[in-house]
C-alpha positions as a Markdown table, in Angstrom:
| # | Residue | x | y | z |
|---|---|---|---|---|
| 1 | Met | -14.2 | -53.7 | -30.7 |
| 2 | Gln | -11.1 | -55.6 | -31.4 |
| 3 | Ile | -9.3 | -52.6 | -32.0 |
| 4 | Ser | -10.4 | -51.2 | -28.6 |
| 5 | Thr | -9.5 | -54.1 | -26.5 |
| 6 | Lys | -5.9 | -53.8 | -28.0 |
| 7 | Met | -5.7 | -50.4 | -26.9 |
| 8 | Ile | -7.1 | -50.6 | -23.5 |
| 9 | Pro | -3.4 | -52.3 | -22.4 |
| 10 | Leu | -2.1 | -49.8 | -24.3 |
| 11 | Ala | -3.5 | -46.4 | -23.0 |
| 12 | Gly | -2.8 | -48.1 | -19.2 |
| 13 | Ala | 0.9 | -48.8 | -20.1 |
| 14 | Ile | 1.2 | -44.9 | -21.3 |
| 15 | Ala | -0.8 | -43.7 | -17.8 |
| 16 | Phe | 1.4 | -46.1 | -15.9 |
| 17 | Ala | 4.7 | -44.9 | -17.8 |
| 18 | Phe | 3.4 | -41.1 | -16.9 |
| 19 | Ala | 2.7 | -41.8 | -13.2 |
| 20 | Gly | 6.0 | -43.4 | -12.8 |
| 21 | Ala | 7.8 | -40.7 | -14.5 |
| 22 | Ala | 5.6 | -38.0 | -12.0 |
| 23 | Ala | 6.6 | -40.0 | -9.3 |
| 24 | Ala | 10.3 | -40.0 | -9.8 |
| 25 | Gln | 9.9 | -36.3 | -9.9 |
| 26 | Glu | 10.2 | -34.8 | -6.4 |
| 27 | Val | 8.8 | -31.7 | -5.1 |
| 28 | Val | 10.9 | -29.7 | -2.8 |
| 29 | Lys | 9.2 | -26.9 | -0.8 |
| 30 | Ile | 11.0 | -23.5 | -0.1 |
| 31 | Gly | 9.0 | -21.4 | 2.0 |
| 32 | His | 9.8 | -17.5 | 1.6 |
| 33 | Val | 8.4 | -14.9 | 4.1 |
| 34 | Gly | 8.8 | -11.2 | 4.1 |
| 35 | Pro | 6.2 | -8.3 | 4.6 |
| 36 | Ile | 4.4 | -8.1 | 1.4 |
| 37 | Ser | 1.7 | -5.5 | 3.0 |
| 38 | Gly | 2.4 | -3.0 | 4.9 |
| 39 | Ala | 4.6 | 0.2 | 4.9 |
| 40 | Ile | 7.7 | -1.7 | 3.9 |
| 41 | Ala | 5.9 | -3.9 | 1.2 |
| 42 | His | 8.3 | -2.8 | -1.5 |
| 43 | Leu | 10.9 | -4.6 | 0.2 |
| 44 | Gly | 9.1 | -7.6 | 1.0 |
| 45 | Lys | 8.3 | -7.7 | -2.7 |
| 46 | Asp | 11.9 | -7.2 | -3.6 |
| 47 | Asn | 12.7 | -9.8 | -1.9 |
| 48 | Glu | 9.8 | -12.3 | -2.9 |
| 49 | Asn | 11.2 | -11.4 | -6.6 |
| 50 | Gly | 14.6 | -12.6 | -5.8 |
| 51 | Ala | 13.3 | -15.8 | -4.6 |
| 52 | Arg | 11.4 | -16.4 | -7.8 |
| 53 | Met | 14.4 | -15.5 | -9.9 |
| 54 | Ala | 16.3 | -18.4 | -8.1 |
| 55 | Ile | 13.3 | -20.8 | -8.2 |
| 56 | Asp | 12.6 | -20.3 | -11.8 |
| 57 | Glu | 16.2 | -20.4 | -12.9 |
| 58 | Leu | 16.6 | -23.9 | -10.8 |
| 59 | Asn | 13.5 | -25.6 | -12.3 |
| 60 | Ala | 14.8 | -24.3 | -15.6 |
| 61 | Lys | 17.7 | -26.1 | -15.2 |
| 62 | Gly | 16.5 | -29.2 | -14.2 |
| 63 | Val | 18.2 | -29.7 | -10.9 |
| 64 | Met | 19.1 | -33.2 | -9.8 |
| 65 | Ile | 19.4 | -34.3 | -6.0 |
| 66 | Gly | 20.2 | -37.8 | -5.2 |
| 67 | Gly | 19.9 | -38.9 | -8.6 |
| 68 | Lys | 16.5 | -37.8 | -9.1 |
| 69 | Lys | 15.2 | -34.7 | -10.7 |
| 70 | Val | 13.5 | -32.4 | -8.6 |
| 71 | Lys | 11.0 | -29.6 | -9.2 |
| 72 | Phe | 11.1 | -26.7 | -6.7 |
| 73 | Glu | 8.1 | -25.2 | -5.2 |
| 74 | Leu | 7.9 | -21.7 | -3.7 |
| 75 | Leu | 5.8 | -20.9 | -0.9 |
| 76 | Thr | 5.4 | -17.5 | -0.3 |
| 77 | Glu | 4.1 | -15.6 | 3.0 |
| 78 | Asp | 3.2 | -12.3 | 4.0 |
| 79 | Asp | 4.3 | -11.4 | 8.0 |
| 80 | Ala | 3.6 | -7.8 | 7.2 |
| 81 | Ala | 6.6 | -6.7 | 9.3 |
| 82 | Asp | 4.3 | -8.1 | 12.1 |
| 83 | Pro | 6.2 | -10.6 | 14.8 |
| 84 | Lys | 2.7 | -12.5 | 15.7 |
| 85 | Gln | 2.2 | -12.8 | 12.0 |
| 86 | Ala | 5.4 | -13.8 | 11.6 |
| 87 | Thr | 5.0 | -16.7 | 13.9 |
| 88 | Ala | 1.6 | -17.7 | 12.5 |
| 89 | Val | 2.9 | -18.1 | 8.9 |
| 90 | Ala | 6.0 | -19.7 | 10.3 |
| 91 | Gln | 3.8 | -22.7 | 11.9 |
| 92 | Lys | 1.6 | -22.3 | 8.3 |
| 93 | Leu | 5.0 | -23.3 | 6.4 |
| 94 | Val | 6.1 | -26.1 | 9.1 |
| 95 | Asp | 2.6 | -27.7 | 8.7 |
| 96 | Ala | 3.1 | -27.6 | 5.0 |
| 97 | Lys | 6.6 | -29.6 | 5.7 |
| 98 | Val | 8.4 | -27.0 | 3.7 |
| 99 | Asn | 12.2 | -28.3 | 3.1 |
| 100 | Gly | 13.4 | -25.1 | 4.1 |
| 101 | Val | 12.8 | -21.3 | 4.8 |
| 102 | Ile | 14.1 | -17.9 | 3.4 |
| 103 | Gly | 13.4 | -15.3 | 5.6 |
| 104 | His | 12.2 | -13.2 | 7.3 |
| 105 | Leu | 13.1 | -10.0 | 6.4 |
| 106 | Asn | 12.9 | -8.0 | 9.7 |
| 107 | Ser | 14.7 | -8.6 | 12.8 |
| 108 | Gly | 11.8 | -8.5 | 14.4 |
| 109 | Thr | 9.9 | -11.0 | 12.9 |
| 110 | Thr | 13.2 | -13.4 | 12.1 |
| 111 | Ile | 13.8 | -13.8 | 15.6 |
| 112 | Pro | 10.4 | -15.2 | 17.0 |
| 113 | Ala | 9.9 | -17.3 | 14.0 |
| 114 | Ser | 13.4 | -19.2 | 14.2 |
| 115 | Lys | 12.2 | -21.0 | 17.2 |
| 116 | Ile | 9.5 | -22.5 | 15.6 |
| 117 | Tyr | 11.7 | -23.6 | 12.3 |
| 118 | Asn | 14.2 | -24.8 | 15.1 |
| 119 | Glu | 11.7 | -26.9 | 17.0 |
| 120 | Ala | 10.9 | -28.4 | 13.8 |
| 121 | Gly | 14.3 | -28.9 | 12.5 |
| 122 | Ile | 13.9 | -26.6 | 9.4 |
| 123 | Pro | 16.8 | -25.0 | 8.3 |
| 124 | Gln | 16.2 | -20.9 | 7.8 |
| 125 | Ile | 18.3 | -18.5 | 5.9 |
| 126 | Ser | 17.6 | -14.7 | 6.9 |
| 127 | Pro | 18.9 | -12.5 | 3.6 |
| 128 | Ser | 18.5 | -9.5 | 6.0 |
| 129 | Ala | 17.8 | -9.5 | 9.5 |
| 130 | Thr | 20.8 | -8.1 | 11.3 |
| 131 | Asn | 20.3 | -8.3 | 14.8 |
| 132 | Pro | 22.8 | -10.2 | 16.6 |
| 133 | Lys | 20.3 | -12.1 | 18.7 |
| 134 | Tyr | 19.3 | -14.1 | 16.0 |
| 135 | Thr | 21.9 | -16.1 | 15.9 |
| 136 | Gln | 22.6 | -16.2 | 19.4 |
| 137 | Gln | 20.1 | -18.3 | 20.3 |
| 138 | Gly | 21.9 | -21.9 | 20.2 |
| 139 | Phe | 19.9 | -22.6 | 17.2 |
| 140 | Lys | 21.7 | -25.2 | 14.6 |
| 141 | Thr | 19.0 | -24.1 | 12.1 |
| 142 | Ala | 19.5 | -20.5 | 11.9 |
| 143 | Phe | 21.8 | -18.7 | 9.2 |
| 144 | Arg | 21.9 | -14.9 | 7.7 |
| 145 | Leu | 23.6 | -13.9 | 4.4 |
| 146 | Val | 24.4 | -10.2 | 5.6 |
| 147 | Ala | 26.6 | -8.8 | 8.4 |
| 148 | Asn | 24.5 | -8.2 | 11.7 |
| 149 | Asp | 24.2 | -4.9 | 13.9 |
| 150 | Gly | 27.7 | -5.2 | 15.5 |
| 151 | Gln | 29.4 | -4.6 | 12.6 |
| 152 | Leu | 27.0 | -2.6 | 10.7 |
| 153 | Gly | 25.9 | 0.0 | 13.6 |
| 154 | Gly | 29.8 | -0.2 | 14.8 |
| 155 | Thr | 31.0 | 0.8 | 11.4 |
| 156 | Leu | 28.6 | 3.3 | 11.1 |
| 157 | Gly | 29.6 | 5.0 | 14.5 |
| 158 | Arg | 32.9 | 5.3 | 13.8 |
| 159 | Tyr | 32.3 | 7.1 | 10.0 |
| 160 | Ala | 30.5 | 9.4 | 11.9 |
| 161 | Val | 33.3 | 10.1 | 14.6 |
| 162 | Gln | 36.5 | 9.6 | 12.0 |
| 163 | Ile | 35.2 | 10.7 | 8.8 |
| 164 | Asn | 31.9 | 13.2 | 9.5 |
| 165 | Lys | 33.9 | 14.6 | 12.1 |
| 166 | Ala | 30.8 | 14.7 | 14.1 |
| 167 | Lys | 31.0 | 16.4 | 17.5 |
| 168 | Lys | 27.0 | 16.0 | 18.9 |
| 169 | Val | 25.3 | 12.9 | 17.9 |
| 170 | Ala | 21.4 | 12.2 | 18.5 |
| 171 | Val | 20.0 | 9.1 | 18.7 |
| 172 | Ile | 16.4 | 7.6 | 17.7 |
| 173 | Asp | 15.3 | 4.4 | 17.3 |
| 174 | Asp | 11.8 | 2.7 | 16.2 |
| 175 | Arg | 12.2 | 0.3 | 19.2 |
| 176 | Thr | 11.9 | -2.7 | 17.1 |
| 177 | Ala | 14.2 | -5.4 | 17.5 |
| 178 | Tyr | 16.3 | -4.1 | 14.3 |
| 179 | Gly | 15.9 | -0.6 | 15.2 |
| 180 | Gln | 17.1 | -0.7 | 18.9 |
| 181 | Gly | 19.8 | -3.0 | 18.0 |
| 182 | Val | 21.7 | -1.2 | 15.4 |
| 183 | Ala | 21.0 | 2.2 | 17.4 |
| 184 | Glu | 22.9 | 0.5 | 20.3 |
| 185 | Glu | 25.6 | -1.0 | 18.1 |
| 186 | Phe | 26.1 | 2.9 | 16.4 |
| 187 | Ile | 26.6 | 4.0 | 19.9 |
| 188 | Lys | 29.1 | 1.4 | 20.9 |
| 189 | Gly | 30.9 | 2.5 | 17.8 |
| 190 | Val | 30.3 | 6.4 | 18.4 |
| 191 | Asn | 32.4 | 5.5 | 22.0 |
| 192 | Ser | 35.3 | 3.1 | 21.0 |
| 193 | Lys | 37.1 | 6.4 | 19.1 |
| 194 | Lys | 37.0 | 8.4 | 22.3 |
| 195 | Ala | 37.4 | 11.5 | 20.4 |
| 196 | Gly | 35.4 | 13.7 | 22.4 |
| 197 | Thr | 32.3 | 13.1 | 20.5 |
| 198 | Glu | 29.0 | 13.6 | 23.0 |
| 199 | Ile | 25.7 | 11.5 | 22.4 |
| 200 | Val | 23.5 | 14.7 | 23.1 |
| 201 | Gly | 20.0 | 13.1 | 22.7 |
| 202 | Arg | 18.2 | 9.6 | 22.9 |
| 203 | Gln | 14.8 | 9.5 | 21.4 |
| 204 | Tyr | 12.0 | 6.7 | 20.2 |
| 205 | Thr | 9.0 | 6.6 | 18.2 |
| 206 | Thr | 7.4 | 3.1 | 16.4 |
| 207 | Asp | 7.7 | 1.9 | 13.2 |
| 208 | Lys | 4.2 | 3.1 | 12.4 |
| 209 | Ala | 4.7 | 6.7 | 13.5 |
| 210 | Thr | 4.3 | 9.8 | 10.9 |
| 211 | Asp | 4.5 | 12.8 | 13.2 |
| 212 | Phe | 8.1 | 13.4 | 14.6 |
| 213 | Gly | 7.8 | 17.2 | 15.6 |
| 214 | Ala | 8.0 | 16.6 | 19.6 |
| 215 | Ile | 11.4 | 14.6 | 19.2 |
| 216 | Leu | 13.0 | 16.6 | 16.6 |
| 217 | Thr | 12.1 | 19.8 | 18.2 |
| 218 | Ala | 14.1 | 18.3 | 21.4 |
| 219 | Ile | 16.4 | 17.4 | 19.1 |
| 220 | Lys | 17.2 | 20.4 | 17.6 |
| 221 | Ala | 17.3 | 22.1 | 21.0 |
| 222 | Lys | 20.9 | 20.2 | 21.0 |
| 223 | Asn | 22.2 | 21.2 | 18.0 |
| 224 | Pro | 23.7 | 17.8 | 16.7 |
| 225 | Asp | 25.7 | 17.6 | 13.9 |
| 226 | Val | 24.3 | 14.0 | 13.2 |
| 227 | Ile | 20.9 | 11.9 | 13.9 |
| 228 | Phe | 21.1 | 8.7 | 13.5 |
| 229 | Phe | 17.8 | 6.7 | 12.8 |
| 230 | Gly | 17.4 | 3.1 | 13.5 |
| 231 | Gly | 14.3 | 1.8 | 11.9 |
| 232 | Met | 13.2 | 1.8 | 8.1 |
| 233 | Asp | 12.9 | 3.8 | 5.0 |
| 234 | Ala | 8.8 | 4.5 | 5.5 |
| 235 | Val | 9.4 | 6.3 | 8.5 |
| 236 | Ala | 12.8 | 8.0 | 7.6 |
| 237 | Gly | 11.5 | 9.5 | 4.7 |
| 238 | Pro | 8.9 | 11.7 | 6.6 |
| 239 | Met | 11.6 | 12.4 | 9.3 |
| 240 | Leu | 13.5 | 13.7 | 6.5 |
| 241 | Arg | 10.9 | 15.9 | 5.5 |
| 242 | Gln | 10.2 | 17.1 | 8.9 |
| 243 | Met | 13.8 | 17.7 | 9.9 |
| 244 | Lys | 13.7 | 20.4 | 6.6 |
| 245 | Gln | 10.4 | 21.9 | 7.7 |
| 246 | Leu | 12.2 | 22.5 | 11.7 |
| 247 | Gly | 15.3 | 24.2 | 9.8 |
| 248 | Ile | 17.4 | 20.8 | 11.1 |
| 249 | Asn | 20.1 | 21.0 | 8.9 |
| 250 | Ala | 22.2 | 17.8 | 10.5 |
| 251 | Lys | 23.5 | 14.9 | 8.3 |
| 252 | Leu | 21.0 | 11.6 | 8.8 |
| 253 | Met | 22.5 | 8.2 | 9.1 |
| 254 | Gly | 20.8 | 4.9 | 9.6 |
| 255 | Gly | 21.6 | 1.1 | 8.6 |
| 256 | Asp | 20.5 | -0.9 | 5.8 |
| 257 | Gly | 16.6 | -0.5 | 6.5 |
| 258 | Ile | 16.8 | 3.2 | 5.4 |
| 259 | Cys | 19.2 | 2.8 | 2.7 |
| 260 | Thr | 16.9 | 1.9 | -0.1 |
| 261 | Glu | 16.4 | 3.5 | -3.8 |
| 262 | Ala | 12.9 | 4.3 | -2.2 |
| 263 | Leu | 14.1 | 6.6 | 0.3 |
| 264 | Ala | 14.7 | 9.5 | -1.9 |
| 265 | Thr | 11.2 | 9.3 | -3.0 |
| 266 | Leu | 9.9 | 9.1 | 0.5 |
| 267 | Ala | 12.0 | 12.0 | 1.4 |
| 268 | Gly | 10.7 | 14.2 | -1.8 |
| 269 | Asp | 12.6 | 17.5 | -1.9 |
| 270 | Ala | 13.6 | 17.3 | 1.6 |
| 271 | Met | 17.1 | 15.3 | 1.2 |
| 272 | Ala | 19.7 | 17.5 | 0.0 |
| 273 | Asp | 22.6 | 16.0 | -1.3 |
| 274 | Asn | 25.3 | 14.1 | 0.9 |
| 275 | Gln | 23.0 | 14.8 | 3.9 |
| 276 | Val | 22.3 | 10.9 | 4.3 |
| 277 | Val | 24.6 | 8.2 | 5.2 |
| 278 | Cys | 23.6 | 4.7 | 5.4 |
| 279 | Ala | 25.1 | 1.2 | 5.4 |
| 280 | Glu | 23.7 | -1.7 | 3.5 |
| 281 | Ala | 24.2 | -5.1 | 5.5 |
| 282 | Gly | 26.2 | -6.6 | 2.5 |
| 283 | Gly | 28.3 | -5.4 | -0.3 |
| 284 | Val | 30.0 | -6.4 | -3.4 |
| 285 | Glu | 33.5 | -5.8 | -3.6 |
| 286 | Glu | 35.5 | -5.1 | -7.0 |
| 287 | Ala | 36.0 | -8.5 | -8.0 |
| 288 | Gln | 32.6 | -9.2 | -7.6 |
| 289 | Lys | 30.4 | -6.2 | -9.6 |
| 290 | Pro | 30.4 | -8.0 | -12.9 |
| 291 | Ala | 28.3 | -10.7 | -11.2 |
| 292 | Ala | 26.3 | -8.3 | -9.3 |
| 293 | Asp | 25.6 | -5.9 | -12.2 |
| 294 | Ala | 24.3 | -9.0 | -14.4 |
| 295 | Phe | 22.1 | -10.1 | -11.7 |
| 296 | Arg | 20.6 | -6.9 | -11.5 |
| 297 | Ala | 20.1 | -6.2 | -15.3 |
| 298 | Glu | 18.2 | -9.6 | -15.5 |
| 299 | Tyr | 16.2 | -8.8 | -12.4 |
| 300 | Lys | 15.2 | -5.7 | -14.3 |
| 301 | Lys | 14.3 | -7.4 | -17.5 |
| 302 | Lys | 12.3 | -10.1 | -15.3 |
| 303 | Phe | 10.4 | -8.0 | -13.3 |
| 304 | Gly | 10.3 | -4.2 | -14.7 |
| 305 | Val | 11.8 | -2.3 | -12.2 |
| 306 | Asp | 15.3 | -2.1 | -10.3 |
| 307 | Val | 16.6 | -4.1 | -7.4 |
| 308 | Gln | 15.5 | -2.6 | -4.1 |
| 309 | Ile | 18.2 | -3.9 | -1.5 |
| 310 | Tyr | 18.3 | -7.7 | -0.6 |
| 311 | Ala | 16.6 | -9.2 | -3.7 |
| 312 | Pro | 20.5 | -10.4 | -4.4 |
| 313 | Tyr | 20.9 | -12.2 | -1.0 |
| 314 | Val | 17.5 | -13.9 | -1.3 |
| 315 | Tyr | 18.7 | -15.2 | -4.4 |
| 316 | Asp | 21.9 | -16.2 | -3.1 |
| 317 | Ser | 20.2 | -17.7 | -0.2 |
| 318 | Ile | 18.0 | -20.3 | -2.0 |
| 319 | Met | 21.1 | -21.2 | -4.3 |
| 320 | Thr | 23.1 | -21.9 | -1.1 |
| 321 | Met | 20.7 | -24.1 | 0.4 |
| 322 | Val | 19.9 | -25.9 | -2.7 |
| 323 | Glu | 23.7 | -26.5 | -3.1 |
| 324 | Ala | 23.9 | -28.2 | 0.3 |
| 325 | Met | 21.1 | -30.6 | -0.6 |
| 326 | Gln | 23.0 | -31.7 | -3.6 |
| 327 | Lys | 25.7 | -32.1 | -1.6 |
| 328 | Ala | 24.0 | -34.2 | 0.8 |
| 329 | Gly | 22.0 | -36.1 | -1.9 |
| 330 | Ser | 18.9 | -35.1 | -0.4 |
| 331 | Ser | 16.3 | -32.2 | 0.4 |
| 332 | Asp | 15.4 | -33.8 | 3.9 |
| 333 | Pro | 16.4 | -30.9 | 6.2 |
| 334 | Ala | 18.2 | -33.6 | 8.8 |
| 335 | Lys | 20.4 | -34.9 | 6.2 |
| 336 | Tyr | 21.5 | -31.5 | 4.1 |
| 337 | Leu | 21.6 | -29.0 | 7.5 |
| 338 | Pro | 25.2 | -30.2 | 8.2 |
| 339 | Phe | 26.4 | -29.5 | 4.6 |
| 340 | Leu | 24.6 | -25.9 | 4.8 |
| 341 | Ala | 26.6 | -25.5 | 7.9 |
| 342 | Lys | 29.9 | -26.1 | 5.8 |
| 343 | Thr | 29.1 | -23.9 | 3.2 |
| 344 | Asn | 31.6 | -22.4 | 1.0 |
| 345 | Arg | 30.7 | -21.1 | -2.4 |
| 346 | Lys | 30.8 | -17.6 | -4.1 |
| 347 | Gly | 27.5 | -16.4 | -5.0 |
| 348 | Val | 26.5 | -12.9 | -7.2 |
| 349 | Thr | 26.7 | -11.1 | -3.4 |
| 350 | Gly | 30.2 | -12.5 | -2.5 |
| 351 | His | 31.9 | -15.2 | -0.9 |
| 352 | Ile | 29.2 | -17.2 | 1.2 |
| 353 | Glu | 30.7 | -19.2 | 4.5 |
| 354 | Phe | 29.6 | -19.4 | 7.7 |
| 355 | Asp | 30.6 | -19.2 | 11.3 |
| 356 | Lys | 29.5 | -21.8 | 14.1 |
| 357 | Asn | 26.9 | -19.7 | 15.0 |
| 358 | Gly | 25.5 | -19.0 | 11.4 |
| 359 | Asp | 26.7 | -15.7 | 11.0 |
| 360 | Met | 28.8 | -14.6 | 7.8 |
| 361 | Lys | 32.6 | -15.3 | 8.5 |
| 362 | Glu | 33.4 | -12.2 | 6.0 |
| 363 | Gly | 30.4 | -9.8 | 6.4 |
| 364 | Thr | 30.7 | -6.9 | 4.1 |
| 365 | Leu | 28.9 | -3.6 | 4.2 |
| 366 | Thr | 28.7 | -1.1 | 1.7 |
| 367 | Leu | 28.5 | 2.7 | 2.7 |
| 368 | Tyr | 26.0 | 5.0 | 0.6 |
| 369 | Thr | 25.2 | 8.4 | 0.2 |
| 370 | Tyr | 22.4 | 10.1 | -2.1 |
| 371 | Lys | 23.1 | 12.7 | -4.9 |
| 372 | Gly | 20.7 | 13.9 | -7.0 |
| 373 | Gly | 17.7 | 11.8 | -5.4 |
| 374 | Lys | 20.1 | 8.3 | -6.2 |
| 375 | Arg | 22.0 | 6.5 | -3.9 |
| 376 | Ser | 25.7 | 6.9 | -4.3 |
| 377 | Leu | 28.6 | 4.6 | -3.2 |
| 378 | Leu | 31.1 | 5.8 | -0.5 |
| 379 | Ala | 33.1 | 2.5 | 0.4 |
| 380 | Val | 32.8 | -1.3 | 0.8 |
| 381 | Thr | 34.3 | -2.3 | 3.7 |
| 382 | Lys | 34.6 | -5.2 | 6.4 |
């Protein structure tokens, strides 16, 4: 009995010490949202993997914020690329008192969710939403890590005229915020060159469509050199199949939504070499290639698959947010937000600095085509 009475205070002291250590380690919650289900779940999972890489790396390092060691917790939600579901999960993350949010993937989900985050004062970085409206709402909490549609669509439009020498161009969009926005900017880019290129048709589909017979037949009658599609790869793949069935030999151009490794699989044998020209809303210039290549190698080692498109931008988004917390000495959104707005750092995707709206100051674009079923680099531009 004498031994046990001596051990009770010791056990209590040990328990108290452990409790104190646990209390000293602050938990920082970072939310991530993307389409983990549905037609573009492969892109949402790619983004989630990028977030997981960053969180695991930060926790392995033992990051300090304001003199305290912190543990990062990733709260990941599925918006299924649906605006209504996006606002529901945004509110869920707000209620969970996350310290920041990375997402959403699509412009059509990012824009409505941004209002909820803004009202709660929670910083949001989208690694992929390109519609200009996202950062034109006057929200101090909204940032993006890629070029917007004005840059992306405009560059593709000018490319169609200057490089492809297209004389007749048809345009299709899926009526989403992203698809419609990038298509409109593409048309502006074509028209800006005043080189005699004519928009010979404007057709519309949806982001869930599988039959394009009617719109493609109407377009075929116009005999275009280029068809621009504003939408995602899950629709572009079947569209390419039906273009081949109808004997349409026009080039297909599109933005980052179709510019994925998966497009070749989705299109099957319907995609000829050099038929597709697309632009990724981001890009790695030559000096940055070693860091980007190292990231891709580490990603494949960790997950057993190749990067689809946005995982590096998600990774950089989290690292950028955490650096702002460290500079502020706090994970409190109100305290680190001003430091986030003043970000000036180098990530695996390149130089990261925001303008007054939360857009990238030097947003790069990467133009690709496809050869032998694989993406092939054409150029990196600004």
